[in-house]
PAZAPA-4460 file (N, C-alpha, C; in steps of 0.05 Angstrom, whole numbers, plus 32768, in hexadecimal, padded with zeros to 4 digits):
% residues 345
    n_x    n_y    n_z   ca_x   ca_y   ca_z    c_x    c_y    c_z   seq   type   mol
   8011   7FE8   8000   8000   8000   8000   8012   8019   8000     1      M     A
   8008   802E   7FF4   8017   8047   7FF2   800E   805A   8008     2      S     A
   8020   806B   8011   801B   807F   8025   8021   809A   8019     3      L     A
   800E   80AC   801B   8011   80C7   800F   800F   80DC   8025     4      K     A
   8025   80EB   8028   8027   8100   803C   8028   811B   8030     5      V     A
   8015   812D   8037   8015   8148   802D   8022   815B   803F     6      G     A
   8037   816A   8035   8045   817D   8045   8037   8198   8042     7      I     A
   802C   81A3   8058   801E   81BC   8057   802A   81D0   806C     8      V     A
   8023   81E9   8068   802D   81FE   807A   8028   8219   806E     9      G     A
   802D   822E   807E   802B   8249   8074   8042   824E   8061    10      L     A
   8042   8263   8050   8058   8268   803E   8072   826D   804D    11      P     A
   8088   8263   8041   80A3   8268   804C   80A9   825D   8067    12      N     A
   809E   8244   806C   80A4   8237   8086   80B9   8221   8083    13      V     A
   80C1   821C   806A   80D6   8208   8065   80CB   81EE   8059    14      G     A
   80B3   81EE   804F   80A7   81D6   8044   80B7   81CA   802D    15      K     A
   80BD   81DB   801A   80CC   81D2   8002   80E8   81C9   8008    16      S     A
   80F5   81D7   801B   8110   81CF   8024   810F   81B3   8030    17      T     A
   80FB   81AE   8041   80F7   8194   804D   80F1   817F   8038    18      L     A
   80E0   8186   8025   80D9   8173   800F   80F1   816B   7FFF    19      F     A
   8102   817F   7FF8   811A   8179   7FE9   812E   8168   7FF8    20      N     A
   812F   816C   8013   8141   815C   8024   8137   813F   8024    21      A     A
   811D   813B   8025   8111   8120   8025   8119   8112   800C    22      L     A
   8118   8120   7FF5   811E   8114   7FDB   813C   8112   7FD5    23      L     A
   814C   8120   7FE6   8169   8122   7FE2   8170   812E   7FC7    24      K     A
   815F   8140   7FBE   8165   814F   7FA5   8154   8168   7FA4    25      R     A
   815B   817B   7F93   814D   8194   7F90   8136   8190   7F7C    26      Q     A
   811E   818B   7F86   8108   8188   7F73   80F4   819F   7F75    27      Q     A
   80EE   81A7   7F8F   80DC   81BD   7F93   80EB   81D8   7F94    28      A     A
   80E0   81EC   7F88   80EC   8207   7F88   80EB   8212   7FA5    29      L     A
   8103   821A   7FAE   8105   8227   7FC9   810A   8244   7FC4    30      V     A
   80F8   8256   7FCC   80FB   8273   7FC7   80F1   8283   7FDF    31      A     A
   80FC   829B   7FE2   80F5   82AC   7FF9   80DD   82BE   7FF2    32      N     A
   80C7   82B1   7FE9   80AE   82C0   7FE5   8097   82AD   7FE6    33      Y     A
   807F   82B6   7FED   8068   82A4   7FEF   8061   8297   7FD5    34      P     A
   8056   827F   7FD6   804C   8270   7FBF   8062   826A   7FAA    35      F     A
   807A   8264   7FB4   808F   825A   7FA2   8086   823F   7F97    36      A     A
   8077   8230   7FA7   806B   8217   7F9E   804E   821D   7F97    37      T     A
   8046   8216   7F7E   802A   821A   7F76   801D   81FF   7F71    38      I     A
   8027   81F0   7F5D   801F   81D5   7F59   802E   81C4   7F6D    39      E     A
   8021   81AF   7F78   802F   819F   7F8C   8046   818F   7F80    40      P     A
   805D   818D   7F8E   8073   817C   7F86   806F   8161   7F93    41      N     A
   8075   814C   7F84   8071   8131   7F8F   808B   8121   7F8D    42      V     A
   8091   8113   7FA2   80AA   8103   7FA2   80A6   80E9   7FB2    43      G     A
   80B4   80D4   7FAA   80B3   80BA   7FB8   80CC   80B8   7FC9    44      I     A
   80C8   80B2   7FE3   80DE   80B0   7FF6   80DF   8094   8002    45      V     A
   80F7   8089   8003   80FB   806E   800F   80F8   8070   802E    46      E     A
   80EB   805C   8039   80E8   805A   8056   8102   804D   8062    47      V     A
   8110   805C   8073   8129   8050   807E   8123   8038   808F    48      P     A
   8132   8022   8089   812D   8009   8097   8147   7FF9   8097    49      D     A
   8156   7FF9   80AC   8170   7FEC   80AD   816E   7FCE   80AB    50      V     A
   8156   7FC3   80B1   8152   7FA6   80B0   8156   7F9B   8093    51      R     A
   8150   7FAB   807F   8152   7FA2   8064   816E   7F9B   805C    52      L     A
   8181   7FAC   8063   819D   7FA7   805C   81A7   7F8D   8069    53      K     A
   819F   7F89   8083   81A8   7F72   8092   819D   7F58   8085    54      V     A
   8183   7F59   807E   8177   7F41   8071   8183   7F3C   8056    55      L     A
   8188   7F51   8047   8193   7F4D   802C   81AF   7F40   802D    56      S     A
   81BE   7F46   8042   81D9   7F3A   8045   81D6   7F1C   804C    57      Q     A
   81C2   7F16   805C   81BE   7EF9   8063   81B5   7EE9   804B    58      I     A
   81A4   7EF6   803A   8199   7EE7   8023   81A9   7EEB   800A    59      S     A
   81BE   7EFC   800B   81CD   7F03   7FF3   81BB   7F0E   7FDD    60      N     A
   81A9   7F1F   7FE5   8195   7F2A   7FD2   81A2   7F3B   7FBC    61      S     A
   8196   7F39   7FA4   81A0   7F4A   7F8E   8198   7F67   7F91    62      Q     A
   8181   7F6B   7F9D   8178   7F87   7FA1   8168   7F8A   7FBB    63      K     A
   8166   7FA2   7FC5   8157   7FA9   7FDD   8141   7FBD   7FD5    64      V     A
   8128   7FB7   7FDD   8112   7FC9   7FD6   8104   7FD3   7FEF    65      V     A
   810A   7FEB   7FF8   80FD   7FF6   8010   80E0   7FFE   800A    66      P     A
   80D1   8001   8020   80B6   800D   801D   80BA   802A   8016    67      A     A
   80A5   8036   800B   80A7   8053   8002   8090   8063   800D    68      T     A
   8094   807D   800F   8080   8090   8016   807F   80A6   8001    69      V     A
   8068   80AE   7FF8   8065   80C4   7FE5   8060   80DE   7FF4    70      E     A
   8072   80F1   7FF0   806F   810B   7FFD   8066   8120   7FE8    71      F     A
   8054   8131   7FF0   8049   8145   7FDE   804E   8161   7FEB    72      V     A
   805D   8172   7FDE   8062   818D   7FE7   804C   819F   7FDC    73      D     A
   803A   81A7   7FEE   8022   81B6   7FE5   8027   81D4   7FEA    74      I     A
   801C   81E4   7FD9   8020   8201   7FDA   8019   820D   7FF6    75      A     A
   8026   8222   7FFE   8022   822F   8018   8005   8239   801B    76      G     A
   7FFA   8235   8032   7FDF   823D   8039   7FDF   8258   8047    77      L     A
   7FCB   8268   8043   7FC9   8281   8052   7FAD   8283   805F    78      V     A
   7FAB   8295   8072   7F91   829A   807F   7F7D   82A2   8069    79      A     A
   7F65   8297   8069   7F51   829D   8055   7F51   828A   803D    80      G     A
   7F62   8275   803E   7F64   8262   8028   7F49   8255   8023    81      A     A
   7F3A   824F   8038   7F21   8241   8035   7F0D   8252   8024    82      A     A
   7F11   826C   8024   7EFF   827D   8014   7F0D   8288   7FFA    83      T     A
   7F24   827C   7FF4   7F32   8282   7FDB   7F4B   8293   7FDC    84      G     A
   7F53   829B   7FF4   7F6C   82AB   7FF7   7F84   829A   7FEF    85      A     A
   7F99   82A8   7FE5   7FB1   829A   7FDD   7FAB   8288   7FC6    86      G     A
   7FB3   826E   7FC8   7FAC   825B   7FB3   7F92   824C   7FBB    87      L     A
   7F87   8254   7FD2   7F6C   824C   7FDA   7F64   822F   7FD5    88      G     A
   7F4E   822B   7FC7   7F42   8211   7FC4   7F54   81FD   7FB6    89      N     A
   7F65   8207   7FA4   7F78   81F6   7F96   7F8A   81E7   7FAA    90      K     A
   7F94   81F7   7FBD   7FA5   81EC   7FD2   7F96   81D7   7FE2    91      F     A
   7F7D   81DD   7FEA   7F6E   81CB   7FFB   7F66   81B2   7FED    92      L     A
   7F62   81B3   7FD3   7F5C   819C   7FC3   7F73   8188   7FC3    93      T     A
   7F8C   8193   7FC2   7FA3   8182   7FC2   7FA6   8172   7FDC    94      H     A
   7F9D   817E   7FF2   7F9F   8171   800C   7F8C   8159   800D    95      I     A
   7F75   815A   7FFF   7F62   8144   8000   7F6E   812A   7FF6    96      R     A
   7F83   812C   7FE6   7F8E   8114   7FD9   7FA3   8105   7FEA    97      E     A
   7FAA   8110   8001   7FBF   8103   8011   7FB4   80F3   8029    98      V     A
   7FC4   80E1   8034   7FBC   80D1   804B   7FC2   80DE   8065    99      D     A
   7FD8   80ED   8066   7FE0   80FB   807F   7FE8   8117   8079   100      V     A
   7FE0   812A   808A   7FE8   8146   8087   8001   814B   8099   101      I     A
   8016   8154   808D   802F   815B   809B   8031   8179   809D   102      L     A
   802B   8185   80B4   802C   81A2   80B7   8048   81AB   80BF   103      Q     A
   8054   81BB   80AE   806E   81C6   80B5   806A   81E2   80C1   104      V     A
   8074   81E5   80DA   8070   81FE   80E9   808B   820B   80ED   105      L     A
   808D   8224   80E5   80A7   8233   80E7   80AB   823A   8104   106      R     A
   80C3   8232   810E   80CA   8238   812A   80E7   8242   812C   107      D     A
   80EE   8253   8118   8109   825F   8118   8106   827C   810E   108      F     A
   811A   828C   8116   811A   82A8   810E   8130   82AC   80F9   109      S     A
   8129   82BA   80E4   813C   82C0   80CE   8131   82D9   80C0   110      D     A
   813E   82EF   80C4   8134   8309   80B8   8135   8308   809A   111      S     A
   8145   82F6   808E   8148   82F5   8071   8131   82E5   8064   112      E     A
   8122   82D6   8074   810C   82C6   8068   80F2   82D2   806F   113      I     A
   80E2   82D9   805A   80C9   82E7   805D   80B6   82D8   8070   114      V     A
   80AB   82E6   8083   8097   82DA   8096   8084   82F0   809E   115      K     A
   806A   82EA   8099   8055   82FD   80A1   8050   82FA   80BF   116      E     A
   8054   830F   80CF   8051   830E   80EB   8069   8301   80F9   117      G     A
   8066   82FD   8113   807C   82F1   8123   807D   82D3   8120   118      S     A
   8093   82C7   8129   8096   82AA   8128   8086   829E   813F   119      V     A
   8070   8290   8138   805E   8286   814C   8051   826C   8141   120      D     A
   805F   8255   8145   8055   823C   813A   8038   8235   8143   121      P     A
   8031   823C   815C   8016   8235   8166   8001   8244   8156   122      K     A
   8007   825E   8151   7FF4   826F   8141   7FF3   8265   8124   123      S     A
   800A   825D   8119   800A   8253   80FD   7FFA   823A   80FB   124      D     A
   7FFD   8228   810F   7FED   820F   810F   7FCF   8215   810F   125      Y     A
   7FC8   8228   811F   7FAB   822F   8122   7FA0   823B   8108   126      E     A
   7FB1   824A   80F9   7FA8   8255   80DF   7FA2   823E   80CC   127      V     A
   7FB5   822B   80CA   7FB1   8214   80B8   7F99   8204   80C0   128      I     A
   7F97   81FD   80D9   7F81   81EC   80E3   7F66   81FA   80DE   129      E     A
   7F65   8214   80E3   7F4C   8223   80DF   7F43   8222   80C2   130      T     A
   7F56   8226   80B0   7F4F   8225   8093   7F45   820A   808A   131      E     A
   7F51   81F5   8095   7F48   81DA   808E   7F2C   81D4   809A   132      L     A
   7F28   81DE   80B2   7F0D   81DA   80BF   7EF8   81E9   80AF   133      I     A
   7EFE   8202   80A7   7EEA   8212   8097   7EE3   8204   807D   134      L     A
   7EF7   81F8   8070   7EF2   81EA   8057   7EE0   81D1   805C   135      K     A
   7EE6   81C3   8072   7ED6   81AC   8079   7EB9   81B4   8080   136      D     A
   7EB7   81CB   808E   7E9C   81D4   8095   7E8C   81DA   807C   137      L     A
   7E99   81E6   8068   7E8C   81EB   804E   7E82   81D1   8041   138      E     A
   7E93   81BD   8042   7E8C   81A2   8037   7E74   8196   8045   139      T     A
   7E75   8197   8060   7E60   818B   8070   7E46   819A   806E   140      V     A
   7E47   81B5   806C   7E2F   81C5   806A   7E21   81C0   804F   141      E     A
   7E31   81BC   803A   7E26   81B6   8020   7E16   819D   8020   142      K     A
   7E21   8188   802E   7E12   816F   8030   7DFA   8171   8043   143      L     A
   7DFE   8180   8059   7DE8   8183   806D   7DD0   8190   8060   144      K     A
   7DD5   81A3   804E   7DBF   81B2   8041   7DB5   81A5   8027   145      N     A
   7DC0   818E   8020   7DB8   8182   8007   7DA1   816F   800A   146      S     A
   7D93   8169   7FF4   7D7D   8157   7FF4   7D87   813A   7FF7   147      K     A
   7D9F   8135   7FEE   7DA9   8119   7FEF   7DAD   810F   800B   148      T     A
   7DB2   8121   801F   7DB6   8118   803A   7D9D   810B   8045   149      L     A
   7D86   8114   803C   7D6C   8109   8046   7D69   80EC   803D   150      K     A
   7D77   80E4   8028   7D76   80C9   801E   7D89   80B6   802D   151      L     A
   7D9C   80C2   803C   7DB0   80B2   804B   7DA3   80A7   8064   152      E     A
   7DB1   8093   8070   7DA7   8087   8089   7DA8   809A   80A0   153      G     A
   7D99   8094   80B5   7D98   80A5   80CD   7DB4   80A8   80DA   154      E     A
   7DC4   8093   80D9   7DDF   8094   80E6   7DF0   80A9   80D8   155      K     A
   7DF0   80A9   80BD   7E01   80BC   80AF   7DF7   80D8   80B4   156      K     A
   7DDD   80DC   80B4   7DD2   80F7   80B9   7DDB   8101   80D5   157      R     A
   7DDC   80EF   80E8   7DE4   80F6   8103   7E02   80FE   8104   158      G     A
   7E12   80EF   80F4   7E2F   80F5   80F4   7E34   8110   80E6   159      V     A
   7E25   8116   80D1   7E28   812F   80C2   7E21   8146   80D5   160      V     A
   7E0B   8143   80E5   7E03   8158   80F8   7E19   815C   810D   161      E     A
   7E24   8146   8117   7E39   8147   812B   7E52   8155   8120   162      K     A
   7E59   8150   8107   7E70   815D   80FB   7E6A   817B   80F8   163      L     A
   7E52   8182   80EF   7E4B   819E   80EA   7E4D   81AE   8104   164      W     A
   7E42   81A2   811A   7E43   81B0   8133   7E60   81B3   813D   165      E     A
   7E70   819E   813B   7E8C   819F   8144   7E9D   81B2   8134   166      G     A
   7E9B   81B1   811A   7EAB   81C2   8108   7EA4   81DF   810D   167      L     A
   7E8B   81E5   8113   7E83   8200   811A   7E90   820A   8134   168      N     A
   7E98   81F7   8145   7EA6   81FE   815D   7EC5   81FD   815A   169      K     A
   7ECD   81FD   8140   7EEA   81FC   8139   7EF8   81E3   8142   170      N     A
   7EE9   81CD   8142   7EF5   81B3   8149   7EFA   81A3   8130   171      M     A
   7F12   8197   812D   7F18   8187   8115   7F07   816D   8114   172      P     A
   7F02   8163   80FC   7EF1   814B   80F9   7EFD   8133   8107   173      A     A
   7F18   8131   8107   7F25   811A   8114   7F1F   8118   8132   174      R     A
   7F17   812E   813E   7F10   812E   815B   7EF2   8129   815F   175      S     A
   7EE3   8128   814A   7EC6   8126   814C   7EBB   810A   8146   176      L     A
   7EC7   80FD   8132   7EBE   80E2   812A   7ED5   80CF   8128   177      V     A
   7ECE   80B5   812B   7EE2   80A0   8128   7ED4   8086   8122   178      G     A
   7EE4   8072   811B   7ED9   8057   8116   7EC3   8056   8101   179      G     A
   7EAC   804B   8109   7E95   8048   80F6   7E8B   8063   80EC   180      E     A
   7E8B   8077   80FE   7E81   8091   80F6   7E93   809D   80E0   181      E     A
   7EAD   8099   80E2   7EBF   80A3   80CD   7EB9   8096   80B3   182      S     A
   7EB4   807C   80B3   7EAE   806D   809A   7E95   8078   808D   183      D     A
   7E81   8081   809D   7E68   808B   8091   7E6C   80A5   8081   184      L     A
   7E81   80B5   8089   7E85   80CE   807B   7EA0   80CF   806C   185      V     A
   7EAB   80B7   8067   7EC5   80B5   805A   7EC4   80C2   803E   186      K     A
   7EAD   80C1   8031   7EAA   80CC   8016   7EAC   80EA   8015   187      D     A
   7EAA   80F7   802C   7EAD   8115   802D   7ECA   811E   802B   188      L     A
   7EDD   810B   8030   7EFA   8112   802F   7F00   812B   803F   189      C     A
   7EF7   812C   8057   7EFC   8143   8068   7F19   8147   806F   190      L     A
   7F23   815F   806C   7F3F   8165   8070   7F48   8160   808D   191      L     A
   7F38   8169   80A0   7F40   8166   80BC   7F3A   814B   80C8   192      T     A
   7F30   8138   80B7   7F2D   811D   80BF   7F47   810E   80BB   193      A     A
   7F59   8119   80AB   7F72   810C   80A5   7F85   810E   80BD   194      K     A
   7F95   80F9   80C2   7FA8   80FB   80D8   7FBD   8110   80D1   195      P     A
   7FC9   811C   80E6   7FDC   8132   80E1   7FF6   812D   80F1   196      E     A
   800B   8138   80E7   8025   8138   80F5   802F   8155   80F5   197      I     A
   8038   815F   810B   8043   817A   810D   8061   8179   810E   198      R     A
   806E   8188   80FC   808B   818A   80FC   8093   81A6   8102   199      V     A
   80A5   81AA   8115   80AF   81C4   811C   80CA   81C8   810E   200      F     A
   80CA   81DB   80FB   80E3   81E1   80EC   80F2   81F6   80FB   201      N     A
   8109   81EE   8107   8118   81FF   8119   8133   8207   810D   202      V     A
   8140   821A   811B   815A   8223   8113   8170   820E   8118   203      G     A
   8187   8212   810B   819C   81FE   810C   81A8   81FA   8128   204      E     A
   81A6   820E   8139   81B2   820B   8154   819D   8205   816A   205      S     A
   8185   81FF   8162   8170   81F9   8176   8176   81E0   8186   206      D     A
   8177   81E2   81A0   817E   81CB   81B1   816B   81B3   81AF   207      P     A
   8153   81B8   81A6   813F   81A2   81A3   8147   818D   818E   208      R     A
   8159   8195   817C   8163   8183   8167   8172   816B   8173   209      L     A
   817E   816F   818B   818E   815A   8197   817D   8149   81AB   210      K     A
   8164   8150   81AC   8152   8141   81BE   813E   8131   81AE   211      Q     A
   8137   8119   81B6   8122   810A   81A9   8109   810C   81BA   212      N     A
   80FD   8124   81BB   80E5   8129   81CA   80CC   8120   81BB   213      G     A
   80B5   8126   81C7   809C   811F   81BA   8096   8130   81A1   214      D     A
   809F   8149   81A1   809C   815A   818A   80AF   8152   8173   215      E     A
   80A5   8153   815B   80B6   814D   8144   80C4   8167   813B   216      L     A
   80DD   8169   8142   80EC   8182   813D   8102   817C   8128   217      V     A
   8102   818D   8113   8114   8189   80FD   811F   81A4   80F4   218      I     A
   8138   81A5   80EC   8143   81BC   80DF   8145   81B5   80C1   219      S     A
   8133   81C0   80B1   8132   81B9   8095   814D   81C0   8088   220      A     A
   815A   81D5   8092   8174   81DD   8087   8189   81C8   808C   221      K     A
   818A   81BD   80A5   819D   81A8   80AC   8196   818F   809C   222      I     A
   817D   8187   809B   8175   816F   808C   817C   8171   806F   223      E     A
   817A   8189   8064   8182   818E   8048   81A0   8189   8044   224      S     A
   81AF   8192   8058   81CD   818E   8056   81D4   8170   8059   225      E     A
   81C7   8162   806C   81CC   8146   806F   81C5   8137   8056   226      I     A
   81AF   813E   8049   81A6   8131   8031   81B9   8134   801A   227      A     A
   81CA   8149   801A   81DD   814E   8004   81F7   813E   8008   228      S     A
   81FA   8131   8020   8213   8123   8026   820F   8105   8021   229      L     A
   8226   80F7   8020   8225   80DA   801E   821B   80CF   8039   230      S     A
   8214   80B6   803A   820A   80AA   8053   821E   80AD   806A   231      E     A
   8238   80A7   8064   824D   80A8   8078   8252   80C5   8081   232      A     A
   8253   80D7   806E   8257   80F4   8075   823F   80FF   8085   233      D     A
   8228   80F6   807D   820F   80FF   808B   820F   80F6   80A8   234      G     A
   8218   80DD   80AC   821A   80D3   80C8   822E   80E2   80D8   235      K     A
   8245   80E9   80CC   825A   80F8   80D9   8250   8114   80E0   236      M     A
   8242   8120   80CE   8236   813B   80D2   8223   813B   80E9   237      F     A
   8211   8127   80EA   81FD   8124   80FF   820B   8121   811A   238      M     A
   8220   8110   811B   822F   810C   8134   823B   8126   813E   239      D     A
   8246   8136   812B   8252   8150   8132   823D   8163   813D   240      E     A
   8224   8161   8132   820E   8173   813B   8201   8168   8154   241      M     A
   8207   8150   815C   81FA   8144   8174   81DE   813A   816E   242      G     A
   81D8   8134   8155   81BD   812B   814D   81BE   810C   814B   243      I     A
   81AD   80FF   815A   81AD   80E2   815B   81A0   80D5   8143   244      K     A
   818B   80E1   8139   817C   80D5   8123   8173   80EB   8110   245      E     A
   8174   80E7   80F6   816B   80FA   80E3   814D   8101   80E9   246      S     A
   8147   811A   80E8   812B   8123   80EC   8119   8117   80D6   247      G     A
   8124   8114   80BE   8113   8109   80A8   810C   80EC   80AE   248      L     A
   811F   80DD   80B9   8119   80C1   80C0   8103   80C0   80D5   249      N     A
   8104   80D1   80E9   80F0   80D2   80FD   80D5   80DA   80F1   250      R     A
   80D6   80EC   80DE   80BD   80F6   80D0   80AF   80DE   80C2   251      L     A
   80BF   80CF   80B3   80B3   80B8   80A4   80A8   80A4   80B7   252      I     A
   80B7   809E   80CD   80AD   808B   80E1   8093   8095   80EE   253      K     A
   8092   80AF   80F3   807A   80BA   80FF   8062   80B8   80EC   254      D     A
   8067   80BB   80D2   8051   80B8   80BE   8046   809C   80BF   255      A     A
   8058   8088   80C0   8050   806C   80C3   8040   8067   80DC   256      Y     A
   804A   8071   80F2   803D   806D   810C   8022   807A   810D   257      K     A
   8020   8092   8101   8007   80A1   8101   7FF1   8092   80F2   258      T     A
   7FF8   8085   80DD   7FE5   8076   80CD   7FE2   8059   80D6   259      L     A
   7FF1   8051   80EB   7FF0   8035   80F4   7FFA   8021   80E0   260      G     A
   8011   8028   80D3   801D   8017   80BF   8034   8007   80CA   261      L     A
   8039   7FF0   80BF   8050   7FDF   80C6   805C   7FD3   80AC   262      I     A
   8073   7FC7   80AF   807F   7FB9   8097   8085   7F9C   809E   263      S     A
   807E   7F8A   808B   8088   7F6F   808C   809D   7F6C   8077   264      F     A
   80AE   7F58   8079   80C6   7F56   8069   80C8   7F3C   805A   265      L     A
   80D0   7F3D   8041   80D5   7F24   8032   80F2   7F26   8029   266      T     A
   80FF   7F0F   8028   811C   7F0F   8021   8124   7EF5   8012   267      T     A
   8135   7EF8   7FFE   813E   7EE1   7FEE   8155   7EEA   7FDC   268      G     A
   815E   7ED9   7FCB   8175   7EE0   7FBA   816D   7EF6   7FA6   269      E     A
   8155   7EF6   7F9D   814C   7F0B   7F89   814B   7F27   7F96   270      M     A
   813D   7F28   7FAD   813A   7F42   7FBA   8132   7F40   7FD8   271      E     A
   8138   7F55   7FE6   812D   7F58   8002   811B   7F71   8001   272      T     A
   8103   7F6E   800B   80EF   7F84   8007   80DE   7F88   8020   273      K     A
   80D8   7FA1   8025   80C5   7FA9   803A   80AA   7FAE   802E   274      A     A
   8095   7FA4   803A   8079   7FA8   8031   8069   7FB6   8046   275      W     A
   805B   7FCB   803E   804B   7FDB   8051   802F   7FD1   8054   276      T     A
   8026   7FCD   806D   800A   7FC5   8073   8001   7FD4   808C   277      I     A
   7FE7   7FD3   8091   7FDD   7FDF   80AA   7FE0   7FCA   80C0   278      R     A
   7FE6   7FD4   80D8   7FE7   7FC3   80F0   7FCD   7FB4   80F2   279      A     A
   7FCE   7F9B   80F9   7FB6   7F8B   80FB   7FAE   7F7C   80E2   280      G     A
   7FBD   7F80   80CC   7FB8   7F72   80B3   7FBD   7F54   80B6   281      T     A
   7FAB   7F44   80AC   7FAF   7F27   80AF   7FC0   7F1C   8097   282      K     A
   7FCB   7F05   809B   7FDE   7EF9   8088   7FD4   7EF8   806B   283      A     A
   7FBB   7EEF   8066   7FB2   7EEE   804A   7FB2   7F0A   803C   284      P     A
   7FA9   7F1E   804B   7FA8   7F39   8040   7FC4   7F44   803C   285      Q     A
   7FD7   7F3D   804D   7FF3   7F45   804A   7FFE   7F38   8031   286      A     A
   7FF8   7F1F   802C   8000   7F11   8014   7FF5   7F1F   7FFB   287      A     A
   7FDD   7F29   7FFE   7FD0   7F37   7FE8   7FDD   7F51   7FE0   288      G     A
   7FED   7F5D   7FF2   7FFD   7F75   7FEC   8013   7F6E   7FD8   289      V     A
   801D   7F56   7FDA   8032   7F4D   7FC7   8026   7F48   7FAC   290      I     A
   800F   7F39   7FAB   8000   7F34   7F92   7FE3   7F2E   7F9A   291      H     A
   7FD1   7F3A   7F8C   7FB4   7F36   7F93   7FAC   7F19   7F93   292      T     A
   7FB7   7F09   7F82   7FAF   7EEC   7F81   7FB8   7EDE   7F9B   293      D     A
   7FCD   7EE8   7FA8   7FD7   7EDA   7FBF   7FC3   7EDA   7FD6   294      F     A
   7FB3   7EEE   7FD8   7F9F   7EEF   7FEE   7F8A   7ED8   7FEA   295      E     A
   7F81   7ED5   7FD1   7F6D   7EC1   7FCB   7F78   7EA4   7FCE   296      K     A
   7F92   7EA1   7FC7   7F9E   7E86   7FC6   7FB0   7E81   7FDF   297      K     A
   7FAD   7E91   7FF3   7FBE   7E8F   800B   7FB9   7E74   8019   298      F     A
   7FCF   7E66   8021   7FCD   7E4E   8030   7FD8   7E52   804C   299      I     A
   7FF2   7E5A   804E   7FFE   7E5F   8068   8015   7E73   8064   300      K     A
   801E   7E7E   807B   8035   7E90   807A   804B   7E85   808C   301      A     A
   8063   7E83   8080   807B   7E7B   8090   8086   7E95   809C   302      K     A
   8087   7E97   80B6   808E   7EB1   80C3   80A4   7EAD   80D7   303      V     A
   80B7   7EC0   80D7   80CC   7EC1   80EC   80D0   7EDE   80F4   304      C     A
   80D2   7EE2   810E   80D8   7EFD   8119   80F3   7F06   810D   305      D     A
   80F5   7F20   8106   810E   7F2B   80FA   8126   7F25   810B   306      Y     A
   8125   7F2A   8125   813C   7F26   8137   8145   7F09   8137   307      G     A
   8132   7EF6   8138   8138   7EDA   8138   8144   7ED1   811D   308      E     A
   8139   7EDD   8108   8143   7ED7   80ED   8161   7EDF   80EA   309      F     A
   8167   7EF7   80F4   8182   7F01   80F2   8195   7EF1   8104   310      V     A
   818C   7EEB   811C   819C   7EDB   812F   81A2   7EBF   8124   311      A     A
   8190   7EB5   8114   8193   7E9A   8108   81A0   7E9A   80ED   312      S     A
   81A5   7EB3   80E3   81B1   7EB6   80C8   81A1   7EA9   80B2   313      N     A
   8187   7EAA   80B4   8176   7EA0   809E   8162   7E8B   80A6   314      G     A
   8152   7E82   8093   813C   7E70   8098   8144   7E55   80A3   315      W     A
   815A   7E4A   8098   8162   7E2E   809F   8166   7E2B   80BD   316      K     A
   8178   7E3B   80C8   817F   7E38   80E5   8167   7E41   80F6   317      V     A
   8159   7E56   80ED   8141   7E5F   80FC   812D   7E49   80FF   318      A     A
   8129   7E39   80E9   8116   7E22   80EA   8121   7E0D   80FD   319      A     A
   813B   7E08   80FC   8147   7DF3   810D   8144   7DFB   812B   320      E     A
   8145   7E15   8130   8142   7E1E   814C   8125   7E21   8155   321      K     A
   8113   7E1A   8142   80F6   7E1C   8149   80EB   7E39   8149   322      G     A
   80F8   7E4B   813B   80F1   7E67   813B   80DF   7E6F   8123   323      K     A
   80DA   7E5B   8111   80C9   7E60   80FA   80AD   7E55   8100   324      V     A
   8098   7E66   80FB   807D   7E5E   8100   806D   7E5C   80E6   325      R     A
   805A   7E49   80E6   8047   7E48   80CF   802D   7E54   80D9   326      M     A
   8025   7E6A   80CC   800E   7E79   80D5   7FF7   7E77   80C0   327      E     A
   7FDF   7E77   80CA   7FC7   7E75   80B8   7FBA   7E8F   80B2   328      G     A
   7FA0   7E8D   80A9   7F92   7EA4   809F   7F8B   7EB9   80B4   329      K     A
   7F8B   7EB2   80CE   7F84   7EC5   80E3   7F9C   7ED3   80EF   330      E     A
   7FB4   7ECC   80E6   7FCC   7ED8   80F2   7FCD   7EF6   80EB   331      Y     A
   7FD1   7F07   8100   7FD6   7F23   80FB   7FF3   7F29   80F9   332      E     A
   7FFB   7F35   80E3   8017   7F3B   80DD   8023   7F4E   80F1   333      M     A
   803C   7F4B   80F7   804B   7F5C   8109   8061   7F6B   80FA   334      K     A
   8067   7F83   8104   807D   7F92   80F7   8097   7F82   80F9   335      D     A
   80A5   7F80   80E3   80BE   7F71   80E3   80BC   7F53   80DE   336      G     A
   80A3   7F49   80DA   80A1   7F2D   80D3   80AF   7F28   80B9   337      D     A
   80C0   7F13   80B9   80CD   7F0A   80A0   80BB   7EF3   8097   338      V     A
   80B2   7EF4   807E   809C   7EE3   8075   80A1   7ED6   805A   339      V     A
   8098   7EBD   8057   8094   7EB0   803D   8078   7EA6   803D   340      E     A
   8068   7EAD   8028   804D   7EA4   8026   804B   7E8B   8016   341      F     A
   803A   7E79   801F   8034   7E60   8010   801A   7E64   8001   342      M     A
   801B   7E63   7FE7   8004   7E69   7FD7   7FFB   7E51   7FC6   343      I     A
   7FE1   7E4C   7FC5   7FD7   7E36   7FB5   7FD6   7E3C   7F97   344      G     A
   7FD1   7E28   7F87   7FD1   7E2C   7F6A   7FB5   7E34   7F61   345      S     A
***
């Protein structure tokens, strides 16, 4: 399955710099004026996973195929976007197409980079959230006042009313409905129903960069520099800066965690590959991610925990040690499961 993350924020907060760092190349225009990005830039980024290299060495794999995330650098939003200010509705339409909203909040001072008002990430967040809520309110009001809603079931009408009341109180849809209720209004593609991640873009000397706190703190400028270096030089640079883990790696991991995604692994002489699934996915459906026919023809899954597989240096010794399990249709896949699926003809 593919994961699509939309990078949003006010103009000149460092979105495009962050996007280019993720791609390790200059794709998005970075300029010191609002709306340098108009059409969204799209890039595919590999999910960092050290397990793949280890497995490929055990299996002597010809190639390694990591999981990927699609990042979309969306044009800067301004107050009034919901009613057409700035790039207005065009911007908001692009957000509808992503799975996760990544809000970049400027938390650094630089007199050379244009910024309307003072540096205030909390205020900036509220501007973005308010515009998304207003757009959702417009969508819900349109349905609430339509004749088609009368044809819907009582449950859906109740959820629409609940959303309308909450959005009018400036509450995002994700805080109002969940589970079955979310499914009833999924077709509305509400912007504030999407999960979100907040990233604080800070200055190069900000002490929070050396801490792995709950907040996701990144210096887009530093990440851009790391991205321009070789892996070895990048590691040396991070050590000198006192940074334990790349902010971009943390960002990608947070995107996975936010959506409840995990990876299972396959390995052999041809390739070692990571496959993305939702936590709780059962073995037949996981097999179907590899090929749709595999789900229908699923028999069993040969499974070994990653740590046990590595300690045993492969399937043979792992099986001899009793660390390989044969799992059936009800088995829920775990992150890091090394798997071979048995498929019928």
